[in-house]
N, C-alpha and C positions, 0 to 999 in steps of 0.2 A: 504494500500500500504506500502511496506517495502523497505528499501534500502539494497543493498548487496555490497560486495567488487567487483564491476564490473563497467565498463564504460557503464552507462545507456543512452539509447537514446529513448526507448519506453515509459518509465515512468520517470517523473521528480520529484524532491523534492517538487516543488510547481506547482500547477495546472496552466495551460495556460488558462486564462479567456477571452482573446480578440485576435483578429487578429493582433493588433499592438504588443502585447506581442509575438505572434507567429513569426512575421516578425523580431522582435528584436533578437530572438533566431536563426535566419537563415532560417525560414520557407519560402517556395516559391521557394527555389533553385531547388527542385526536378522537379516541373512542368516546370520551365524555361528551365532546361537542357533537359527534355524530348521533348519539342517543338523544341529546338535548334537542337538536333541530329537526331530526326525522329524515325519512327517505327522500322526499322531494327536495328538501333544501340541500341535502348532501349531494344529490345528483346535479343540482344547479351549481353548487360550489365547484364540483369537479369540472363541469362544463366551462365555467368562467375561468378556471385555472389554465385551461388548454392542455392539460396533461395528456400525453400520448403514451401508449404501451411501450415499455422498454425491452420487451422480449425479442424485438426484431422487426415486427410489422409496422409499428408506430400507429396503431389504430387508436382513435380517440377513446379514452377510458370511460368517460361519461356515457358515450353512445353504447359501448359494450355492456355497461351495467344496466342501462335502460332496457336493453334487449331481454334481460332476465326479469327485471321488475315488471315489464309490460307483457311478459309471456304467460303461459298457462299457470294457474294457481296450484300446480302440483308441488310435491316436495322439492325444495331447492337446495343446492349445494354450492359451496365455494371451494376453489382449489388454488393453492400456491404452486406454481410451476418452478421448482428448484432443480430440475434435471438438466442442468447446463451441460451442453455438449458441442456447441458450435466451435470449430477450430479457431484458435486465437482468442477465446473468451474465458475470463476468470472472474468477472466482476461480481456475479451473484455469490460465488464462494467467498470472495473477499468481504462482502457485506454480511453474510451469515456468520463469519468468524468475528467480524468487528462489532456488529450490533444486530443480533437476531431479534431483539425485542421489537424494534420498529417494524420489522417484517410481519411478525405475528400480530402486532396491533393493527396493521393494515388489513390483515386477513379478518380480524374481528370486526373492523369497520365495514368490510365488504359483506360479511354475514349479517350484521345488524341492518344494513341498508337493503339487502335483497330478501331478508326474511329467512335466511338459511339457519338451521340449528346444528348442522354438521359441516365441518371443514376438514380439508385434507392438505397435507404438504407432501409432494412427490419429489424425492431426490434419489440420486444413485447410491446403491449400497456401498460403493467405493468412497463416498464422501463421508468418512467417519468423523472427522472433526466438525463438519457442518451439521451432521445429524445430532451429535452430542450437544452442540450449541443450540440448535433449534428445539431439541427435547427439553433442555434446561429452561429455555425461554417459555415454552408452552406450560410446563409444570409450574414455574414460578408465577407466571401471569395469571394462571387459573387460580392459584392460591390467593393472589392479591385481588381477585375479583375484577380483572381487567378484560375478561373474555366475554362478558355479558351472557354467560350461560351456554356459550357455543362449545361443542365438543370438537377438539382438534386431534386428528389422527395423522401420524407420520408414516408414510409408505416408502420403503426402500426398494428401488427397482434396478433393472439391468443396465448394462453399460451402453446399450445401443443408442445411436444418435436420435432415432425416432422416438425414444422415450420422452424427449423434450417437445415433441409435436403434441398439441393440446388434445387432439382426439385419441391419439395413441396413449397419452398419459392417463386418460380415463380408463382405457382398457387395462392398464397395469394396476390401477387402483382397484379394479374389479377382480384382479387375480389372473389376468390374461397376459399374453405377449404384447409388445408394443406395436400393434398393427392398426394403423389409422382407420377410423370409421369413415363412412361417407358424409354424414351430416355433422355440422358444428355443434359444440356442447350446449348452446342455448336452445337448439332444437331436439337434440338427442343427448341427454345428460347422463349422470351416473345412475346406474341401476334402473334405467328406463325399461319399460315393458313395451313401448311403441314409439316410433316405428321400429320394426325388427331389422335394423341395418347394421348392428354390431356383429360380432362373431358368435355371440351366445344369446339365445332367446331366454327371456325371463317372464314367467307367469303371464298375466294379462290374457286370459282366455276369451274375454269379451271386450267390446268397445268401451264399456263402462269401467273396466279394470285398466285400460291403457293409460300409461303415464309417461310423459316425456322427461320429467324431472329436470327443468332448465338448470344448467350448471355454469357458473362463472369461473373462468380460468384466467389468472393473472400471474405475471412474472414476479420474481422476488423484488427486483428494483422498482417495479411499478407499485407494488403494495407499500413499499417503504416511502415512495413519493406520496401516496395517498395519505399516509399518516401525517406527513409534514404539511400537505395542503390543508387538511382539516385542522391541524394545530396552529399553523401560521396564517392561514387565509389564502383565498384565491388570488387576491390582488398582489400579495407578497410573492407568491410563486410565479405569477405572470410577469412580475418585474424583472425576473431572471430569464436569460435566454433571448429568443427572438419571437416576433409575433406568431410565427407558425410552429416554432419549436421552443416551448416554454420550459423553464426550470434548469436544473443541473442534470448532468449525465455522468455515468462512470465509464471510463475508457480503459480497455486493456491494451497494452502495447507489448509486442513480442517480436522476435525475428532478429534482423541485423541491427541491433541497438546495443548500447553499452550496458544497459540493465533493463530487465523486463519488470512490469508492474501494472498496477491499477491506479488511476488518478481521477478525481472528481473535478469536472470543469463545467462552466456555463455553456449551454448549447449556443452555437454561433462562434465559439472560439476557433481560430484558424488551426487546421490540422498541423501545420508546421510548428505551432507553439506546443501542441500536445506532444508531438514527437521529440521536440527539443528537450522536453522535460526528462526524457529517457535516453538522451545521448544519440539521437539519430539526425543526420547520418553519422556513422562512425568516422573517426579521423582518417582522412585520405580517401574517402569514398563518397559516392553520391547515392541518394535514394533512387532506386530504379522503379519500384512499384510498391503500392500499398493495397492489401486485400482487406476488406471488412468481412472477415469470416469466409464462408463458402457460398454466401447468399447473393452477392452482388457483383457487377462488372468491376474489373480491376481499375484502380486509380493510378495513372502514370505519375512518376516522380516529379514531373513538371507542373503538377496541379496541387502542390502541397499548401498553397494559400487558400484552398477550399475550406469554407466554414464547416465545422462539425455540427451539422444540423440536418434535419430530414430534407429540407428544400435545397440546402447548399450542396450536399453530395449528389442529390438527384440532378441538379443543374449541371454538375460536373460529369454526368453520365454514369455515376455509381450509385451507392446507397449507404445509409447509416447502419442498417442491420442492428446488431446488439452492441455496436461500438467496440468490437474486438479487432484492432488494427494490427495486421501482420506486415512487417517491413522487410522488403528485399532490396539489397543494394546492388551496385554494379558488378558484383562478383557472382550473382546468382543466375542460374540458367532458368529461364521462364518456361522452357519446354518441360524441364523436370518438375517445376511447380505445377504446371498444368496436369502432368501425369499423376502427381500426388493427390490433387484435389479430385480429379476424375475418378481415380480408383477409390477414394474415400466414399464418394457418392454412390459408386457401384456396389461396394460391399455393404454399405449401410442401407441400401434400398431393401424394402421388406419383401418385394416380389408379388404383391397383390395385383399390381397393374403391369401386365406384360410389357407394354411399350417402355415403361420406366426401367424395369430390370434388364430387358434386352438392350434397350438404348444406352443406358449408363455403362453397361458392359462393353458394347460395341465402341462407344466413345473412348473408354479407358484403353481398349486394345488398339484402337487406331492411333491414339496419342503415344502409346508405347512403341508403335511402329515408327512414328515420327522421330522419337528419341533414338531409336536404333537405326535410323536412316533406311528403313525397310517398309515404306508405304508408297504404293503406286497410285495411279489414277483411280482405281477401284476403291482403294482404302480411303482416299480423300473424299470420294463421292459418298461412300457409306457414312463417313463421319458427318458430312453435311446433312445427309438424309436423317440421321438420328438426332442431330441437334435441332432439326425442325419438328420432329415427331415424338421425341422422348416424353413429352408431357401430356400426350393424348390420354384422356380419361383419368387423369391423376387424382388421387385421394389427398395428397399433401403437396407441399411445395418443393420437395427434394429434386424432382426432375426439372423443375423451373429454375432451380439454382444452377443446374448444369447448363441450361439454355442461356443463362445470364453470364456466368463466369467464363466458360470455356471459349465462346466466340470472341469475347473481349481480349483474352490472352492471345488468341490467334491473330487478331487484328493489330493489337498494340505492339506485339513483340514478334512481328514477322521476320525480323532479322535473326532472332534466336532460332526460329524454326528453319530458316534458310541455312543457317550455319550447321544445323544437325543434318539436314538433307545433303549437304556437301561434305559432311564428316570433318568439320573444322571447328567445332565448338570447344572452347577451352575454359568454360565457366564452371562454377561449382555444381556438382551433382550429388553432394553428400548431405542433402537437406532431408529433414524429417517433417512429416505432417505435424503442424503445431496444435495437436490435440493435447491440451494442457492438463497434466496431473497435479502440478503444484507450482507455485512461484514462491521462492524463499530467498531473501536477501538479494533480490535483483536477478536471480537466475530462474529461468523457466525450465521445468522438467516436462518432457513430452512423453506420451504413451508409446513406448517402443513396440508394444504388442500389436499396435494398429497395422503395422506393415505385414503381419502374418495373418490378419483377419481375412476370412474367406466370404464369398457372397452368400453362404448359408448361415452366416453369423457364428461359425466355428472358427477355431484358430489352427493354422498349420503347425504341426509338431516341429 
């Protein structure tokens, strides 16, 4: 965790280790105000704040909550998505370690606003420190009477990337594999009996018994922002950031930098200032490319003045995603980078949608052919075909990520691909996919097992 020249409220200089410390810092004000003003006023406050989801899509938070409040009067649930798995991202884990209480308070506010009596926190079984911190926060806040009677259950799930997809997250909470459903959670929520579009039918033998159970799913950082909006007010939150991207955001920076880490900045801060905080570019080198996870087109090193905001990165031809910035300098081969990310998307695809599984596999194989200078006209044509069709009938955004990222690398770094075709590339090929296991003292540790993961989610011996 790093400090920046910004009024921080998401990450603190010292970790909050007890509910007493949390209350001393002003914790609990958000849920108290939410209960005091009621559902309609909470939704209005969130709308005025301009808060957008921090999980990657940037969807307006108030609009998402209204879809639950205005939905069927069935049993309702709220879920905290803490299954962080986007390459280059560590901000949710940094927050859960630093102050889990504000996340749990945001979950309680969501439950009070939507009328849910049961809430869930889904995180990976490998997140042991985070699970201990969140468990401590839930137990202590319940004893302190800060959960307004809501029962919070923590669910530890698998390592798969799709566990972090909100529809697949619901499947895991129900005890199933992380296979995305067709319909979004506000239409087909937890333990729903209708429509039967999940992998497991549940009760509901008649129309009268059918229940859709609208379910609200929000990211860790989003819920922490909700806590601060309710405690500090919409006007204060909107005073930070830009008119279209309000508040602060947590940025993870890894790759070709002097030190990796997570920093809190105001939205609208130039990317160059964020990267400079971590020593990028390294001495004697230039930034060649920045990837915001696996979800958006690449940003060339010549565009580092781009504001870190939803509209700023979109205008530059990329996207903010979950603000996990992976830096590659002039020593990195972008053909190898393309191969790493294409293979990641292939092996993490669940296989429910044949165009996705077949297409991501064909894309990964074609790029491996480019890397080995062994791709002909047929291989190039097949690559183009699958880039156009990989997302047909998709249940989730994974194949869309391939459509966004891979063509941008092919276009922006044509010289690197030409060098491979002519067998004259002298750039670094010893790169690992930046799937972060931990960041400690400025050093990011990546999941080395990812390279041996197979398309059926097993690992090569």
